[in-house]
C-alpha angles and dihedrals in degrees: 000000000000104000113067091193089071092072131100122192123201125183117191135169110271094250127115095238090065094053090090089070090061092046093051092044092051092047093050093049091045089055090051089051092054101255115159120243090258091051091048090053090050091050092047091052092047092051090048091051089048091055091047090050095047094047095041108134093338094126086215112187098193095267090103126059141223108224115201122189116192114197123182144174134163094290107044151349120242124197120195117186126184135174135192093247116156096194126065121256113259112260093227090053090051090049091050090050090053093049093050099040104037093082092044103053137036098238142347141186127200127192102194094186094056099036092239136131142172129206129193127200127175129186114257114260111248115205 
């Protein structure tokens, strides 16, 4: 990503009830990037699953944060979410995330030891 102005940063308490803020933010930015309604729903579901994964079993009490960075250009939207987890993500939760999200997004990376992930979604090419 070459233009740093095409970046939005959201910090929310690491509690499930705040995950909606990330879903709505991702949907709004997806709309600006030209994603179809179906693609926006896929992105919204993937962001929701990302929040579920990152908070899985963390027992977060709101003192920690989820930090979401949305980056976008003409070709895609990228969502990076990190948390201050001190324990690794469970491998079965990471596997479930992959199974659910692989058909929804173009690419993803997960670092289970750092509690970090990145999603990418691009609008479908219409010929």
